Structure formats: structure tokens, C-alpha cells
N, C-alpha and C positions, 0 to 999 in steps of 0.2 A: 746474595743469591740471585738478585735480579740483574741480568746483564743483557742489554739489548743488542740486536744485530748491528745497529748503527755504531755502537761503541766498539764492537769487534772489528768492524770495517776500518775504524780509525786507528787501530793498533797495528803498527808496522811490525813485521817479524824481526826478532832480535838478530843482529848480525852475528852474534856469537853467544854461546851458552856460558862463557866465562864472564867475569865481572871486571870492570875497570879498576886499575890499581888505586885510583882515588878512594874507592870504597874502603880499602884496607888501611889507607892513611886515616880516614875518618874513624874507622873501627878502632885503631890503636889510640887515636887521640881521645875518643870517648871512653875507651877502657881505662886509660890512666886518669881521666877526670873522675870517673865513677870510683876508681880506686881511692882517689883523694877524698871524695865526698863521704863514701861509706866507711873508710878507715877512720876519719875524724868523727863521724856519727857514732861509731862503735864505742868511742872513748868519751864522748861529750857528757853524757849524764854522769858517768863515773867520775870524770874530772871535776864536775861541779860539786858532787857529793864529797869526794875525798880530798881534793886539793883546795877548792874554793870554799869548802865547809858550808855549803848551802844545804838546806833541808830538801826533802823530796818534793814538796809542794812548789818551792821556788825553782828547783831544777826542772820540774815538769812545765812550769809556766814559761821559762826561757826556752826550753826545747820546743814547745808548741809555737812560740813566737818565731823562733828561728826557722823551723821547717815550713811554717805558713808563708813567711815572707819570701822564702826561696821560691815558692810557686807564684808569688805576685810580681816579682821583679822581671821575669821573662816578658811581661807585657811592655815594660820600659825598654828592655833590650831588643825586642823584636821591632818596636817602633823606631829606635835609633838606627838599627840596621837597615830597615826599609827606607827610611827617609834620608839618612846622612852617611853612615859609615860603611854599609855593606856587611856581608857575613864575615869576610876575612878579618877585617879590622876588629869587629865586635868579638870574634872568637879569641883573638890575641889579647885584647884588653881584658876580656872576661877571665881568660886563663891566668894572666899575670896578676889580676886582682885576687883570684882564689889562692894562688901560690903565696901572695903576700899575706892573705888571711891565715893560711896554715902556719906560716913562719911567725906571725904575730902570736898565735896560740903557742907555738914552740917557746918563744921568749917569755910569754906569760907563765907557762909551766916551769920554765927555768928559774923563775923567781920564788918557787915554792921552797920553804925552809923546813927541814925535818922537824916534825912535832909542833909546827906553828899552830897557834890558837887564834890568831888574827890574820886576815888576808891583807897583804900590802895593797895600797890603792893602785900602784902601777901594774900589779898583777891583774887586778880587775879591769883596769883601763885597757890593757893589751888584749884581754879576753874579749871584751865587747868590740874593740876595733877589729879584731880578727873575725868575729861573727859578721860584722858589717861588711867587711871586704868579701867574705864568702857569699853573703846574700846578693850583693850587687854584681859580683863576678859571675855567679851562676846565672843571673838575669841576662847578662850579655852573651854568655857562652851557650847555654843549653838550647834555646829555641833556634839559634842560627846554625849550629852544627847538624841538628836533626833535619832541618829544611834542606841542607845541601845534599843529602843522600839521594833523594829523588831527582835532583837537578843533574846528577851525573849521567842520566840516561835520556834517550830521546822520549818524547811524549808518547805514552801508551806502550812503552817497552815492557814485555812480559817478565823481565828479570827484576822489576822494581820490588815486587812483594818479597822475593827471595833476598834482595839486597837489604831490606829492612829487617828481615829475620836474622841475617848475619850481623847487622848492626846491633840488634837487640841482644844477641849473644855476647857481643863485646861489652855491653852494659853489665850483663850478669857475671861475666868473667871478672871484671873489675870489682864488682860488688862481692863476689865470692872470696877472692884472694885478700882484699884489703883488711877485713877484720882479723884475718889470720896473721898477716904481717904486722899491722899496726897494734893489734892486741898482744902479740908476742913481745913486741918492743915496749909497749906502754902500759899494758894491763898486767903488771907483775905482782901486784899487791903492795908495791912501794909507790906512793903518790909522786915521788920525785922522778919516776920514770915515764910519766905521761908525756913529757917533752919529746921523747924519742919516737913515740907513735905519731905525734903531730909533725915532727920533722920528716918522717917517712912519707906522710900524706903530702907535705909540701913538695918534697922531691918528686913524688909521683906526678903532681900537677905540673911541675916544670918540665918533666920528660914529655908529658902530653902536649904542652904548648910548643916545645921545641920540635917535636915530631911534626906537628902541623905546619909550623913556620918554615921548616927546612924543606918540606916535600910538597907544599901546596902548589907552588908555581909549576912544578913538573907534572903532578899527577891529579890534582883537584881541578879538573877541567871538564868541559862538556864533551859530548861525543865528537864534536867538530874541533876540539882542541882549544876552545875559548876558555880563559880563566873564569872560574866560578866565584861568586861572592864579592865582586868588586863594588866600588861605590856606585850606588844606583844612579842611573841617568834620569833626568826629569823630562820624560816624554809625555805627549798627549795622545790619547787614543782618538783616531779620527773616524773609525768605523761607525757607520750610522746605526748598526744593530749589533748588540753584544749578547751572545748566548749566556744566560745564567739559569740557575736552577729554579725556574718558576713554571707556571702552567703555560706560558707563552713567551715570545721574544720581548726583550726589554730594551728600549733605546739607550744609547750611550749616555745621554744627559740624565737619564734616570739613575744611573750608577752613582752620580754625584749627589743625588738627593739625600742619602743618609748623612753625609757630611754637612750639607746645608741645613737639614732638619735638626741635626745635633747642635749646630751653632745657634739656631733660633731657640732651642730648648735649654741652652746652657744655664741661664740664670735660674730657671725653675729646677733643673737637676742639681745645681749647687745648693740651692735652698733645701731641697728634699734630702740630699746627702747630709747636710749639716744637722737637720732635725733627727734623721735616723741615727746618725753617728752619736749625737749627744744622748739620745735615748738608750742606745745599746751600751754606751760607755757607762751610763748611770746604772743600768741593770747589771753590768759586769763589774761593778765596783771599781770604775775608772781603769779598766783594762783597755788602754788606748789602742794597742795593736789588735787585740781581738775585735774591738769595735770597728776598726778600719776594715778588717777582713770581712766581717759579717755585713757591714753596711754596704760595701762594694757588691757583695753577693745579692743584696736586695735591690740596689739602685740600678745595677747593670741590666737586669731583665726589663725594668721599667723603661730604661732608655731605648731598648730595642722595640718593645711591644707598642710604644706610642708613636713609632714612625709611620707616617701616613702612606708610604709607598708599599707597605706590606699587603699582599693579597691574603684572602681568607685561608687559602691552601698553605701559604707560607707560614702564617701564624700557627696553623695546626701543627706543622712540623716543628716549629720553634717551641711550642708548648711541650712537645715530647722531650726535647733537649733539656728544658728547664726542670721538668718533673724528674727525669733520670739524674740530673745534676744534684737535685735535692737528696736522692737516695745515695748517691756517691759520697756525700758528706759523711754518712754513717759508716760506709765501708772504710774510708780512710781514717775516720776517727777511731775505729777499732783496730784496723790493720797496723797503723803506725804506732802502736804501743811497743813495737819491737825496740825502738831506740830509747824508750823511757821506762814505763812500769815493768815491762818484761825483762829489761836489763837489770832493774832493781831485784826482780825475782831470781834471775839467774845468778846474781852476785850473792844474795843473802840466803836464799832458801832452796837452792838446787844443789844436790850432791854432785859435784863436778869431778869427783875422783875417778880417774881412769888409769888403772894399774897403779904405778908408783908416782904418777904425776897428777896435777890438778889442772883441769881445762879452764882457761881464762873465761870469765863471763862474756867478754866481747866476742868470743868465737861463735857463739850461738847466732849472731847476726849474719853469719855466712850461710846458715841452713837454708833460708828462703832462696838465695841466689843459686845454690847448688841444686835444689829441687826444681827450680825453674829450668835450669840447663838440662836436667834429666827428663822432665815431664812435658815441657813445652812442645817438643816434636810429637809426643804421644797425643796430646790434646789436639794438635793441628790435624793429625791423621784421623782422630775420632770425629772431629767436626766435619771433615771431608766425607768420611764414611757415612755419617748420619745425613749429611746434605744430599748425597746421591740417592738416599732412600726416602728423602722427604721428611725425615724425623729430627733434623737439627733444630734445637730450640732457637727461638727468636732472641734478638739482643736483650729486650727487657726481661724475658724469662731467664736468660743466662745470668743477668744481674741479680734476679731474685734468688736463683740457686747459689750464686756467689755469697750473698748475705747470709743465707742459711748455713753454708759451709763455715762462715766465720763464727756463727753461733755454735756449731758443732765443735769447732776447734777449742773455743773457750769452755765449752761444757766438759771436754776431755780434761783440760787442766784444772777445772774447778773440782772435778771428782778426785783428781790427784792430790789436792790439798784439803779436801773435806775432812774435818775432824783432826787435822794435824796442827799442833801448837806452833807458835812462832819460832821456837828454838829447834824445831825438827826440819831437816832438809829432806826433800823428796827426790826421787830418781830423775835424772835428766831425760828419761824416756818420755815423761809427760810433756816437757817443753818441746822436744824434737818432734813428737807426734803432732802437737798443736801447730807447729810451723809447717809441717807437711800438709795438713788439712788447709791451712791458710794459703799455702801456695796454690792448691787446687782452686781455692776461692779467687785468688788473683788472676789465674788463667781463664776464669769464667767472666772476668770483668775488665781488667786493665787493657788487654790487647784490642778489645772491640770498642772501647769508649771513643777514642779519637776518630776511628773510622766511621762511627755512627754520626758524630757531629759533622764530619766532612760530607757524609752522604745527605744529611737532612738540611744543612744550613744553606740558605740562599747565598749565591756567590758574593753578593755585595755586602753580606753580613758575616762572611765566613770567619774573618779574623776576630770580630767582636764576639761571636758565639763560641769560638775556641777559647777566647779569654774567659768567658763565663764558665766553661768546663774547667779551666785551670783555677778559677776562683773557687769552684766547688772543692777541688783538691786542696787548695790553701785553707779553706774553711774546715775541711776534714782534719787536716794536720793541726790546726788550732784547737779543734775539739779534742783531738788526741791528747794534747798537752793539758787541757782542762780536766779531762777524765783521769789522766795519770796522776794529777794532783790529789785524787781521792784515795790513793794507795794508803792502806792503813799502817800505822806505826808498827814496826817490827823489831827484829834483833838489833839493828843498828841504833835505833832510837832508844831502845831499852838499855843497851850497854852505855850509851852516852849519858843517860840520866842516872844510871847506877853508879857511875864514877863520881857523881856529885851526891851520892847517898839518897837518891830519889827513887821511890818505887813507882815508876811510870805505869806498868800494867795495873797496879792497884788503883791508881788515880783514874785511869781510863775506864775501869770496870766499876768504879764507885765504891770499892771496898776500903780505900784509903782516902782520907780527907787531906786535901792540899792546903797548906797554910799560905798566908800572903807572901812570905819569904820564898816558899817553894814555887809559887806561881811566878814570882819575879825571876827566879833562876831559870825556870822553864822558858820564859820569854827570851832571856839572854842566850839560852842554848838553841833558840828557834825550834822548840819542841811544843807540840800541842797537848792540851790537857783533856781533849775530848776526841772521840772517834769521828771520822768524817761522815757526812750524810749526803745522800743523793735522793732527791725528790721525796724527802721526809723519811727515808729508810737509813738506819744506822749501819755503817760498814765496820764490823768488828773483827773481820777475818779476811784472809785472801779468798776464801770461798765466796763470801759476800761480794768482794770486789770483782772477781771474774764473772760472777752471775750478772753483774750490770751489763757486761758486753754480750752475754748470752741473750739477755732480754732485749737490748737495743737492736742487735742484729736480727733476731728472730722476728720481732714485731715489724721492722722495716721490710724484711723478706716477705712476710705474709701480706702486708699491705700492697707491696709491689706485685705479688702474685695475683692478687685480686684485680689489679689494674692492667696487667700485661696484655690481655686480649684487646682491651680498649686502646692501649698504646699501639698495638700492632695495626689496628684499623686506622689510627691516625697517621701512622707511618706509611701505609700501603699506597702505592701509586694507583690512580684511577685507571680502570680498564678502558682502552681505546680501541676503536674498530680498526681492523687490519687495512 
């Protein structure tokens, strides 16, 4: 909302109200990449459950590890592009790696044998190779294509905001269609068909990569016609004074100070990371990936705050980023249940009958993208309307509202399953309504987060602070996997035990005593003999499970609501005389 006249003077008038054709090349490329990602994600948990014969806890663990690492590797991809490859080569390498990952999943699923009770080692190996390719491919692809959008326009061009809106719609179009296409092909009820969904995702990624490769030279260029994203030149800035986001001008040599300071602190930081990593790994029962994500989330802020070049004003703004990053973890930890526990719920306990057909469980992952497409313009108009009247909520308050909406969404679905036994399916109305409310929550948080970091971060720390924001997203996705692992045993587990003559509900409720042989058999079947617990509370139903997310989101929202005025003060620029 704060725009100075100096900034306005720097903004040249747009030569045209139309957008460069390069935007639509990037739009199509990103749309197909998101088609690939979300199509695969719609099937991932179901494939692990039904074809790889994993239990829900293991599926949730792998899901959380995968989605968290997807948000860590862009740090590597961005670094490689900035230093060595450039955007173009990084996007191509990333796209081909992701296509290879999808095809590896296709070959993994092709090895499934009807009625198999043991998973072939090659099937598992190809599965993990596929995830690895997708993780690193996304790291090279995602940060580089996003950064190229703004580079299509002259500095200060008024069309940039609209360009990112168009680009964002491409993301959601891909996210909307992919579960429908990949779900139709792969989520048929026959585990042997998962391969067709993965194949479609792989073909989509190839289409995206080929679109970019064939059209980039002609259309992905600057306003002057210079190709974008080439290998970076190693030039030295000679200007004696460089404008950065501080309270005053900072000399060029000061810009180099973070790197020098980082190098001098490197041994201390390595030691700190090792100690934190070992401690968290021990607390998380040797969850090495979770320890990596959460350790990075702790050590990265220390790395920044101990830099001696930071002014008091800069530190104040950075504290705001760190505080909001902490709350973002809880948002994504609850929001990202879509690909894990909510998929279990859609598959097992949602009445998906629609007329004479049954809606695949994977289809429900299209709901959020559809609602984004419909309601994003409405929210944009709403914020503008409120801004003109001076009533638009500040960014921290919007985030508090977002977390409360997450709590409301889970409260809705908790009421839907309250008092319902494990063998009863509830109306899909509850799940769709929850996704609608969660979309409103996302629109109150996701679009403003990156803009807020860009606004508050000192220029010489912009990349590192953006990395912290992505680390928070990674930590939230890891938390989502951990929480999804608390999903209580249900119809799938009961049926699996019943085939072996085991009364699992009775064992869980304490009405049936399990013998040593029964306990051994349960271990072989990867079934638990006790209800999961969270902070000492036993989770014996889906109502209990969903209330965890109600509580986490509501408490985080209320704490942030208490803090938001103080955060507004920390964010505000000092008033200067005219």
C-alpha cells in the first residue's frame, strides 16, 4: 500500500497493454509442469498404499519427505542457475529430470503383479529413483521459470503484476486438469492401472519441456529482443554506491560483506548445524530427512542475524519475516493434508457415488485449483476495494485470518464425521466444502508471502531470506507428513486384519486380547495394535484426528492475532519530513 512518488517516477509507461508472447510460452511450460506434478501427487499416496503395500504411516512419511525436499532443492537449482547454467539450461535439465522421474514411476507401476503380496525390489527401486529425479528436477525447474516472467518486461513496467496473475492462472489450470486426467487413467480401483496415470504425467512434462525448448529463442526475450536466461556473465559492479533497502546508502564493498562474513563463520555454522541435526534426528527417532529440514530452518536465521553489517532497522524487518515464517509452517502442515490423509479419507470414507458412476478419490485434489481460478479475481477486487477505503487487513492479519479459516475448514469436516463409525461413508459435501474454505485461507496467505519477503528483506540478503521462506514451506510439508501419519486405522486396516482372522477393532479398543502369534502377524502386515496419540491424547476416530488440525490452526491464528499489531509497527517505515 506504501508507494512513493520516487518509485512512480521510475516506472516507465508501458508501450502496450498487451503482453509479450514469451509470457504465454512460460505460461504453457509451467501449466504442463504443474500438470505433471499434481497429476503424480494425486496418485502418490494411493499408489504407495495399494500397489507398494505400505501402511498409512509409512506412506505419510514418504509423502512428507518428498514434498519437503521439493521445496529445498530450488535453493540448489537457483544457485546453479545464478552461478553457472543460467535459467534456460536449468529449466531444460529440470524438465527432463522430472520427465525421467515420471517414467521411472511408470516402469515401477508396470512391475505390479495382480494380487501380489510382496513388492519386487526393482519396483521399489524404480519408485525411489523416480522420486529422486522429481525432487532434483523441480529444484532446477521451479525457481528459474518463475524468475523469468518479470524479466520479460522493462524495469518498473506496470504490466508485471498482471503478468504474474496470468502465470499464476497457468499453474492452477495445470493443477485442476491433472488429477482429472491422471486420476481417470490411474485411479480406477485396479492397482495395475496406476502406471497409465504416471505415464500421462510424464508425457505432460515432456510437452512442457519441448514447448519451452522450441519457442524460447524466438519469444523468451527481453523487451529489446535479447535472449533471457543465458549463462550468467561474471561481471564486477564498479559503482561506488549501490542502493539497497536500508535506512541509508550502502557502499558496494558492503554488499560483499555477507559472503565474507559467512565464510568466516562457516566452521561455527557447520558445528552448530551438526549439533542441531543430531539432536533433532534423535528426537524424531532417526528421521534423517525431517532432521535436515528442521535443522536448516533453525540454523539459517542464525546465519543471517549474526551478520555484523545488519542495521537495527534491518534486523527488525528480518525478525518479522522469521516470525511469520514460523506460522507459515503450521499453515502448510495443515493445508498439505490434501495429498495424504485427505486422500485416504476420500478413498475410504467418502461416498463418491455420483449418479451411476463413482468419482475417483484423486479427483478431489482438483477442487482447490478450481476454487482458486474462480475466487482469486474476487479476492483481488476485494483487497483493492478495501484498500481504497483504508480497511484492507495488513499482511500479518491476513495470515491470522488464513489460519483461522484452516481451523474452520477442518471443523466442518470434523462435524461431518462425528459419531460416524469406520464402516460408514459420509457425503462428499463435507470434503468439498472444506476444500472451499481452505482455498479462501490460501488466498489470504500464499499470494502475499513472497511479496512480503521481497518488501522487507535487505537487498543483499534477499536470496537468503527467500530461502528461509521456502524452508518454512518445506518444514510445513514435512510436518504435514508427520501429522498424516496419525491417521487412525480404518476400513482398509480392519479388512486386511480380518482376512487373517484378526479382530483389529477389538484389539485397538481393548475388548480383545492379542496373543503373541497375533502380534507377530500384525507386525508382518504392518498393522498397529494401538491407536495413535498426539501430545498424550489418543486418536480413536476421524473426529479426533481432524480436531488436531482445528486446534493447531486456531491456536496459531490466535497467537498471530495477538502479535499482528506489533508486527505492523515493526514493518512500518519511519515517517520522514517532506
